[in-house]
C-alpha positions in Angstrom: 20.3 68.7 -65.5 17.5 67.4 -63.3 17.0 68.1 -59.6 17.7 65.3 -57.1 14.8 62.7 -57.4 12.2 62.9 -54.8 12.3 59.2 -54.4 15.7 59.5 -52.8 14.2 61.1 -49.7 11.1 59.0 -49.7 13.2 55.8 -49.5 15.5 57.4 -47.0 12.7 58.1 -44.5 11.1 54.7 -45.0 14.4 52.9 -44.4 15.5 54.9 -41.4 12.3 54.0 -39.7 12.8 50.3 -40.5 16.4 50.3 -39.5 15.8 51.5 -36.0 14.6 48.1 -35.0 17.7 46.2 -36.3 19.7 45.9 -33.0 16.7 44.3 -31.4 16.4 41.7 -34.1 18.2 39.0 -35.9 21.2 37.0 -34.8 20.7 34.0 -37.1 22.5 30.8 -36.3 24.7 29.4 -39.1 25.9 25.9 -40.0 22.2 25.1 -40.1 19.7 25.1 -42.9 17.7 28.4 -43.3 14.1 28.0 -44.5 11.2 30.4 -45.0 9.8 28.7 -41.9 12.6 29.3 -39.4 13.5 32.9 -40.1 12.8 33.9 -36.6 14.3 37.2 -35.2 16.4 37.2 -32.1 18.4 40.0 -30.4 21.6 40.7 -32.2 22.4 43.4 -29.6 22.9 40.7 -27.0 26.2 39.8 -28.7 27.7 43.2 -27.5 29.5 42.3 -24.3 30.4 45.9 -23.4 27.3 47.5 -21.7 28.6 51.0 -22.6 28.9 50.1 -26.3 25.5 48.5 -26.3 23.9 51.6 -24.7 25.7 53.9 -27.2 24.5 51.8 -30.2 20.9 51.7 -29.0 21.0 55.5 -28.4 22.2 56.0 -32.0 19.5 53.8 -33.5 16.8 55.5 -31.3 17.8 59.1 -32.3 15.3 60.7 -34.7 17.0 64.1 -35.3 19.5 64.1 -38.1 22.0 66.5 -36.5 22.1 64.6 -33.2 22.2 61.3 -35.0 25.2 62.4 -37.0 27.0 63.4 -33.7 26.2 60.1 -32.0 27.4 58.2 -35.0 30.7 60.1 -35.1 31.1 59.5 -31.4 30.4 55.8 -31.7 32.9 55.1 -34.5 35.6 57.1 -32.7 35.0 55.5 -29.3 34.4 51.9 -30.4 36.7 51.6 -33.4 36.9 47.8 -33.1 33.2 47.3 -32.8 31.4 44.6 -34.8 28.7 47.3 -35.6 30.8 49.9 -37.4 29.1 49.2 -40.7 25.7 50.0 -39.1 27.1 53.1 -37.3 28.7 54.5 -40.5 25.5 53.8 -42.4 23.4 55.8 -40.0 26.0 58.6 -40.2 25.7 58.6 -44.0 21.9 58.7 -43.8 22.0 61.6 -41.3 24.4 63.6 -43.5 22.1 63.1 -46.5 19.3 64.5 -44.4 21.5 67.4 -43.6 22.5 68.0 -47.3 26.2 67.2 -46.5 26.6 64.8 -49.4 30.4 64.6 -49.3 30.5 63.4 -45.7 27.6 61.1 -46.4 29.5 59.4 -49.2 32.6 59.1 -47.0 30.7 57.3 -44.3 28.8 55.2 -46.8 32.1 54.1 -48.4 33.3 52.8 -45.0 30.0 51.1 -44.2 29.9 49.3 -47.6 33.5 48.2 -47.3 32.6 46.4 -44.1 29.2 45.2 -45.3 29.0 45.4 -49.1 25.7 43.6 -49.4 23.4 46.5 -48.4 21.0 47.4 -51.2 19.1 50.0 -49.2 22.2 52.0 -48.7 23.6 51.4 -52.2 20.5 52.8 -53.8 20.8 56.0 -51.8 24.5 56.3 -52.6 23.9 55.7 -56.3 21.4 58.5 -56.5 23.7 60.9 -54.6 26.6 60.0 -56.9 24.5 60.4 -60.0 23.4 63.8 -58.8 26.9 65.0 -58.3 28.2 63.7 -61.7 30.1 60.7 -60.3 28.7 58.6 -63.2 31.0 55.6 -63.0 30.5 55.3 -59.2 26.8 55.7 -59.5 26.6 52.9 -62.1 28.7 50.6 -59.9 26.6 51.4 -56.8 23.3 50.9 -58.5 24.4 47.8 -60.2 25.6 46.4 -56.9 22.2 47.2 -55.4 20.4 45.3 -58.2 22.7 42.4 -57.8 22.0 42.3 -54.0 18.2 42.4 -54.6 18.6 39.5 -57.0 20.7 37.5 -54.4 19.1 38.3 -51.1 15.7 37.8 -49.5 13.6 40.3 -47.7 15.3 41.9 -44.7 13.5 40.6 -41.7 13.2 44.1 -40.3 10.8 44.9 -43.1 7.3 43.4 -42.9 6.5 40.9 -45.6 3.5 42.8 -46.8 5.6 46.0 -47.3 8.6 44.4 -49.0 7.2 43.9 -52.6 6.3 47.5 -53.1 9.6 48.7 -51.5 11.7 46.3 -53.5 10.0 47.6 -56.7 10.8 51.2 -55.6 14.4 50.3 -54.9 14.9 48.6 -58.2 13.2 51.4 -60.1 15.5 53.9 -58.2 18.6 51.8 -59.1 17.7 51.7 -62.8 17.0 55.5 -62.6 20.4 56.2 -61.1 22.2 54.2 -63.8 20.1 55.9 -66.5 20.8 59.3 -65.0 24.5 58.7 -65.0 24.3 57.3 -68.6 22.4 60.3 -69.9 24.9 62.7 -68.3 27.7 60.8 -70.1 25.8 61.0 -73.4 25.0 64.7 -73.2 28.7 65.5 -72.6 29.5 64.0 -76.0 29.2 65.4 -79.5 26.4 63.8 -81.6 27.4 60.5 -83.0 27.1 56.7 -82.7 28.4 56.5 -79.1 26.1 59.3 -77.9 23.1 57.6 -79.5 24.0 54.2 -78.1 24.3 55.6 -74.6 20.9 57.4 -74.8 19.2 54.3 -76.2 20.6 52.3 -73.3 19.4 54.9 -70.8 15.9 54.8 -72.4 15.8 51.0 -71.9 16.7 51.4 -68.3 14.1 54.0 -67.7 11.5 51.8 -69.4 12.3 49.2 -66.7 12.1 51.8 -64.0 8.8 53.1 -65.2 7.3 49.6 -65.4 8.3 49.1 -61.8 7.2 52.5 -60.5 4.8 54.0 -63.1 3.8 56.9 -60.8 7.2 58.5 -60.6 7.4 61.8 -62.5 11.2 62.0 -62.4 11.6 58.8 -64.4 9.0 60.0 -66.9 10.8 63.3 -67.2 14.3 61.8 -67.7 12.9 59.4 -70.2 11.4 62.3 -72.1 14.8 64.0 -72.1 16.4 60.8 -73.5 13.8 60.7 -76.3 14.2 64.4 -76.9 18.0 64.0 -77.2 17.5 61.1 -79.7 15.2 63.3 -81.8 12.2 61.1 -81.1 9.8 64.0 -80.4 6.5 62.1 -80.4 7.8 59.7 -77.7 9.4 62.6 -75.8 6.1 64.4 -75.8 4.3 61.4 -74.3 6.9 61.0 -71.5 7.0 64.7 -70.7 3.2 64.7 -70.6 3.2 61.8 -68.2 5.7 63.7 -66.0 3.4 66.8 -66.2 0.4 64.7 -65.3 2.1 63.1 -62.3 3.1 66.5 -61.0 6.6 66.0 -59.5 8.6 67.4 -62.4 5.9 69.7 -63.9 8.1 72.8 -64.5 10.7 70.9 -66.5 8.1 68.9 -68.3 6.2 72.0 -69.3 9.4 73.6 -70.6 10.0 70.7 -73.0 6.4 70.3 -74.0 6.3 74.0 -75.0 9.3 73.3 -77.3 7.6 70.3 -78.8 4.4 72.3 -79.2 6.3 75.0 -81.1 8.1 72.6 -83.5 5.2 70.1 -84.1 2.9 70.0 -87.1 -0.3 71.0 -85.4 -3.5 72.9 -86.1 -2.5 76.6 -85.5 -5.9 77.1 -83.8 -4.8 74.6 -81.0 -3.6 76.5 -78.0 -0.7 75.3 -75.9 -3.1 74.7 -73.0 -5.3 72.5 -75.2 -2.2 70.7 -76.5 -0.9 70.1 -73.0 -4.3 68.8 -71.8 -4.5 66.4 -74.8 -0.9 65.1 -74.3 -1.5 64.5 -70.6 -4.6 62.6 -71.3 -2.9 60.4 -73.9 0.0 59.7 -71.6 -2.3 57.4 -69.7 -1.8 54.7 -72.4 -0.8 51.1 -71.7 2.4 50.7 -69.6 5.4 48.7 -70.7 4.9 45.2 -69.5 7.3 43.6 -67.0 8.5 40.4 -68.7 7.7 37.2 -66.9 10.0 34.2 -66.6 9.0 31.0 -68.6 7.4 28.3 -66.6 9.1 25.0 -66.2 7.3 21.8 -67.1 9.3 18.7 -67.9 10.1 16.5 -64.9 13.8 15.7 -64.4 14.8 12.1 -63.5 17.7 11.1 -61.3 19.6 7.8 -61.9 21.8 7.5 -58.7 25.6 7.3 -58.4 25.7 3.6 -59.0 24.4 4.1 -62.5 27.2 6.6 -63.1 29.8 4.1 -61.9 29.0 1.7 -64.7 30.6 4.0 -67.3 32.7 6.4 -65.2 34.5 3.9 -62.9 37.7 6.0 -62.5 35.8 9.1 -61.6 33.4 7.2 -59.3 36.4 5.7 -57.4 37.9 9.1 -57.0 34.5 10.5 -55.8 34.1 7.8 -53.2 37.2 9.2 -51.4 36.0 12.8 -51.3 34.6 14.7 -48.5 31.4 15.1 -50.5 30.8 11.4 -50.7 31.5 11.1 -46.9 29.3 13.9 -45.8 27.0 11.4 -44.2 27.7 7.7 -43.9 25.9 4.8 -42.2 27.9 3.8 -39.2 31.0 1.6 -39.7 33.6 1.5 -36.9 36.5 2.1 -39.3 35.0 5.4 -40.4 35.1 6.9 -36.8 37.9 9.3 -36.2 36.8 10.5 -32.7 38.6 9.4 -29.5 36.1 7.1 -27.8 38.6 5.5 -25.5 41.0 7.9 -23.7 40.1 11.6 -23.9 36.5 10.6 -24.2 34.6 12.8 -21.8 32.8 16.1 -22.3 31.9 18.6 -19.6 29.0 21.0 -20.0 29.3 24.5 -18.5 32.8 25.2 -19.8 33.5 28.4 -21.8 34.8 27.9 -25.3 36.9 30.7 -26.9 38.2 30.9 -30.4 41.5 32.8 -30.7 42.7 32.8 -34.2 43.1 29.1 -35.1 43.3 28.0 -31.5 40.4 26.8 -29.4 40.6 27.6 -25.7 38.4 25.8 -23.2 38.0 27.5 -19.8 36.5 25.3 -17.1 33.3 26.7 -15.8 32.4 27.1 -12.1 29.3 24.9 -12.5 30.7 22.4 -15.0 29.5 18.9 -14.9 30.1 15.7 -16.9 27.6 15.7 -19.7 28.7 13.0 -22.1 30.9 9.9 -22.3 31.9 8.5 -25.6 32.8 4.8 -25.4 33.2 1.5 -27.3 31.3 -1.6 -26.1 31.9 -4.9 -27.9 33.2 -3.1 -30.9 30.3 -0.7 -31.2 30.5 3.1 -30.6 28.1 4.8 -28.2 27.3 8.1 -26.6 26.2 8.1 -23.0 24.5 11.4 -22.1 23.4 12.6 -18.7 19.8 13.6 -18.5 18.4 16.4 -16.3 17.3 13.7 -13.8 20.9 12.6 -13.4 20.2 9.3 -15.2 22.6 8.3 -18.0 21.1 7.2 -21.3 23.1 5.3 -23.9 22.6 6.1 -27.7 24.3 4.1 -30.5 26.2 5.9 -33.2 24.2 5.2 -36.3 25.7 7.8 -38.7 29.0 9.6 -39.0 29.1 13.1 -40.5 32.3 14.3 -42.1 35.8 12.7 -42.0 38.5 15.3 -42.2 39.0 18.1 -39.7 35.8 17.5 -37.7 33.4 14.7 -37.3 29.9 14.7 -35.9 27.8 11.7 -35.0 24.1 11.0 -35.1 21.7 8.4 -33.7 18.5 7.1 -35.3 15.4 6.8 -33.2 12.7 4.1 -33.4 10.5 6.4 -35.4 13.2 6.9 -38.0 14.2 10.4 -37.0 18.0 11.1 -37.0 19.4 13.4 -34.4 22.9 14.9 -34.2 24.7 14.8 -30.9 25.6 18.2 -29.5 29.2 17.2 -29.1 31.6 16.8 -32.1 35.2 15.6 -32.4 37.7 18.1 -33.7 40.6 16.3 -35.3 42.8 19.4 -35.5 42.7 20.0 -31.7 42.1 16.4 -30.8 39.3 17.1 -28.4 35.5 16.9 -28.1 33.8 20.3 -28.5 30.3 21.7 -28.5 30.8 23.3 -31.9 27.4 24.9 -31.9 28.2 26.8 -28.7 31.4 28.1 -30.4 29.6 29.5 -33.4 26.0 30.2 -32.4 24.5 33.4 -30.9 23.4 33.5 -27.3 20.2 31.5 -26.4 20.7 29.0 -29.2 18.6 26.0 -28.4 20.9 23.4 -30.0 24.0 24.8 -28.3 22.4 24.2 -24.9 23.3 20.7 -24.1 20.4 20.5 -21.6 18.0 20.5 -24.5 19.4 17.3 -26.1 17.1 15.0 -24.1 14.0 16.7 -25.7 15.2 15.5 -29.1 13.6 18.6 -30.6 13.9 19.9 -34.2 16.9 21.9 -33.1 19.0 18.7 -33.3 17.2 17.0 -36.1 19.5 16.0 -38.9 16.7 16.2 -41.5 15.6 19.6 -40.5 19.1 21.2 -40.2 21.9 19.3 -41.9 20.5 17.0 -44.6 20.1 19.8 -47.2 23.9 20.0 -47.6 24.9 16.6 -46.5 22.6 14.3 -48.5 21.4 14.2 -52.1 18.0 14.7 -53.6 16.3 15.6 -50.3 12.5 15.6 -50.6 9.5 16.0 -48.4 7.1 13.2 -49.2 4.1 15.4 -48.6 5.4 18.3 -50.7 6.0 20.6 -47.7 9.2 21.9 -46.0 11.8 20.6 -43.6 9.6 18.4 -41.4 11.6 15.6 -39.8 8.9 13.0 -40.1 8.3 13.4 -43.8 11.8 14.2 -45.2 13.8 11.5 -47.1 16.9 11.5 -49.3 17.9 9.4 -52.3 21.5 8.9 -51.2 23.6 9.9 -48.2 26.5 12.3 -48.9 26.7 14.4 -52.1 26.3 12.1 -55.1 27.3 12.6 -58.7 24.0 14.1 -59.8 24.0 16.7 -57.0 26.7 18.5 -59.1 26.4 17.1 -62.6 22.6 17.1 -62.7 19.8 14.5 -63.2 21.2 12.0 -65.7 18.7 9.2 -66.0 17.8 10.2 -69.6 21.5 10.5 -70.5 22.2 7.1 -69.0 19.3 5.5 -71.0 20.5 7.2 -74.2 24.0 6.0 -73.8 22.8 2.5 -73.0 20.9 2.5 -76.3 23.9 3.9 -78.2 22.0 7.1 -79.0 23.9 9.9 -77.5 22.4 13.3 -78.3 23.9 16.8 -78.6 23.5 19.0 -75.5 24.4 22.4 -74.1 27.2 22.5 -71.6 24.9 23.1 -68.7 22.6 20.3 -69.6 23.1 17.1 -67.5 25.6 15.7 -67.1 27.2 19.1 -66.7 30.6 19.6 -68.4 32.3 21.9 -65.8 35.0 22.8 -68.2 32.6 24.6 -70.5 30.1 26.4 -68.2 30.3 30.0 -67.0 31.9 31.0 -63.7 28.5 32.1 -62.4 27.0 28.7 -63.1 30.0 26.9 -61.7 29.7 28.8 -58.5 26.0 28.4 -58.5 26.3 24.7 -58.5 28.7 24.7 -55.6 26.5 27.2 -53.8 23.9 24.6 -53.4 25.8 23.5 -50.3 28.5 26.1 -49.7 26.3 29.2 -49.5 25.4 29.3 -45.8 23.0 32.2 -46.2 20.8 30.4 -48.7 17.1 30.4 -47.7 15.5 27.2 -48.8 12.0 26.8 -50.1 10.4 23.5 -51.2 9.8 22.9 -54.8 6.4 22.0 -56.2 6.9 18.3 -55.4 8.6 18.8 -52.1 12.1 19.1 -53.6 14.4 20.6 -50.9 17.9 20.7 -52.3 17.4 20.1 -56.0 15.0 21.0 -58.8 12.7 18.4 -60.3 11.6 20.4 -63.3 13.0 21.6 -66.6 15.5 24.4 -66.3 18.7 24.6 -64.3 18.7 21.6 -62.0 20.4 23.5 -59.2 18.3 25.8 -57.2 19.3 29.5 -57.2 18.2 30.2 -53.7 17.8 33.7 -52.3 20.1 34.4 -49.4 19.4 35.8 -46.0 20.9 39.3 -45.6 24.4 38.8 -44.1 23.8 41.6 -41.6 21.3 39.3 -39.9 23.8 36.6 -38.9 25.5 36.2 -35.6 28.5 38.5 -35.4 30.6 35.4 -34.8 30.4 34.7 -38.5 32.6 37.8 -39.2 35.9 39.3 -38.4 35.6 42.8 -37.1 36.9 44.2 -40.4 33.8 42.8 -42.1 35.5 39.7 -43.6 33.5 36.4 -43.3 35.2 34.2 -40.8 33.4 30.8 -41.1 34.2 28.5 -44.0 30.5 27.8 -44.4 30.2 31.2 -46.0 32.8 30.3 -48.6 30.7 31.2 -51.7 29.6 34.5 -50.1 33.3 35.3 -49.5 34.2 34.4 -53.1 31.4 36.5 -54.6 32.8 39.5 -52.7 36.2 39.2 -54.3 37.6 40.9 -57.3 38.8 37.5 -58.4 35.1 36.6 -59.0 33.7 40.0 -60.0 36.4 41.0 -62.4 38.5 37.9 -63.1 35.6 35.4 -63.5 37.3 33.0 -61.0 35.3 30.0 -59.9 35.7 27.3 -57.2 37.4 24.9 -59.6 40.3 27.3 -60.2 41.6 26.4 -56.7 39.7 23.3 -55.7 39.6 19.8 -57.2 36.6 17.8 -56.0 38.0 14.6 -57.4 41.6 15.3 -56.6 44.2 12.6 -55.8 44.4 13.7 -52.1 40.7 14.1 -51.6 40.6 11.6 -48.8 43.2 13.5 -46.8 43.3 17.1 -48.1 41.4 19.3 -45.7 40.0 21.6 -48.5 40.6 19.5 -51.7 43.0 22.2 -52.9 44.6 21.9 -56.2 47.8 23.5 -55.0 48.0 22.5 -51.4 51.8 22.3 -51.5 52.2 25.4 -53.7 49.6 27.8 -52.4 50.9 30.8 -54.4 50.1 28.9 -57.6 46.4 29.5 -56.8 47.1 33.2 -57.5 49.8 32.9 -60.1 47.7 30.7 -62.4 45.9 34.0 -63.3 48.4 36.6 -62.3 51.1 35.1 -64.5 53.1 38.3 -64.9 54.4 37.9 -61.3 55.5 34.3 -61.6 59.0 35.1 -62.9 59.6 38.2 -60.8 58.5 37.3 -57.3 61.4 39.0 -55.5 61.1 42.2 -57.5 57.4 42.3 -56.6 57.7 41.5 -52.9 61.2 42.8 -52.0 61.7 39.5 -50.1 63.5 36.3 -50.9 61.3 34.1 -53.1 61.0 31.3 -50.6 60.4 33.5 -47.5 57.1 34.1 -45.8 57.2 37.6 -47.1 56.8 36.4 -50.6 53.7 34.4 -50.0 50.7 36.0 -51.7 48.5 35.8 -48.6 51.0 37.6 -46.5 49.8 40.8 -48.1 46.7 40.0 -50.0 43.4 38.6 -48.9 41.3 37.9 -52.0 
């Protein structure tokens, strides 16, 4: 129908140039707040321990010739089949084969890359256009739709300069809409005239209108839009679109062909030559462009009442909430809340190597290990004693406890009001003190280096790194970002309104006996009536590790203070930029801090509309002891069977194993 869009190759070359820098860049820490201020690149290539693998990867990224790049990529995936960087290698192979015109092999490599790292809009756009070109309409729509979703979710890749990203993002979005429209037009033209054909063509035209608004200088979009209008019998609009394509130049031959047909069938002055008609239509095609709709601006200030106000009417729910991990995310020190061993196994040695093998933590004594911290109780008070670089020991009181189930961290408050988190945490599962940051952070992490503790830098600041997910209604008094000196919170822990929304007006109305009708998403939120997307969006405020935080107009850091949804829909940092320690080598997310990202990858969420509340109960009866607040902690299969009800009565027929055996557990074979 139409030749492959020129934009495909333009984007390809831009992106390959940008991608060559990736191994030298980001290895973002996780389990820490991400802000627009701290998105600093570091060398992800340093996480490759095998020097041969590292050399091979750098050679692959540095190769400019497509044929040689394809050979190096094939060699890399064959030689290092368990590498953390297979997604990148397969992507470069796919791009090389697109350059070479071998689209089948390109799609094969792209499929593997996207299975390992699905959130890759730059690759998805290319794949969608190739699929649309080759008549893979359903696949093209899925790929382009996924690309648009990724661009909605994720922030600018750090490899792309900030000044270049807006234009490139518009081009990528336009290309995504074009790919969906192209596939839709192909489907429509394969049908006989009728309602379905018309509906598909009209849908394609709307998509092309969006694409043209984003990239008005693209002749392929104008030409395909003209074809849609032509097929709908809307010849005047078809003429304008084909004239625009002719004027822009990239699809001039096809545009001329259809303009001649329109010229021959139109009511015109017989003295007007085709050349004059063409010139007039091209000039008129410069008319006003379709506007890109803008989002409504918020205006009404939202007011928060505090959890104590909620308790007055919702006593039972409040008592249940007080026992949850959310309420206990941060608590002022009380000796009875401490779960760490401050009396017997109460020493921590720096210089040891920490290894995570499955669910087991292995500590290998280092050659240069030294006693760094002693945790002790003095007159009923808990303290950390930490050795300074001078050899002197300094005692710090425990002023706050963070968490209460499987792991607990501790913090001290300085005379200036700043709260700093000790670099040593207590793991209740393994009953030992660990430098958890060293376990999860990339090399050269400042906070994971125990020697940096004595500087009390922003790397260990509670307000700068932890408070956004461990406290409620966090705000910068001066309206800026995560500055330790100016950040304050309304309540420690996660309070009622962090999830149910600002409810001061609701509380006042109820006190006056004047309840008003509201939508399900209006505060206080009724979780039983909102969409899965909104449900997950509320949980994502804390449970989406990749979220990039930006302050609101009044310095709001983890909530919205203006009309609209009270929970902030933060953009996420691209997952490829995180430390490889966050992933298993098959691409699955390893750390529980990425729980929302993992859910959003699943078919349960994408196709089944599953949300967090299907498996978790934030106010459950065992909230004080349950490690994950699971609804079905003692019947884990029920998490699956509540939706997959057809299997509930035929477990053995489905699994070929006894119903109570390990072989009949859902997760023995499936990983949603």
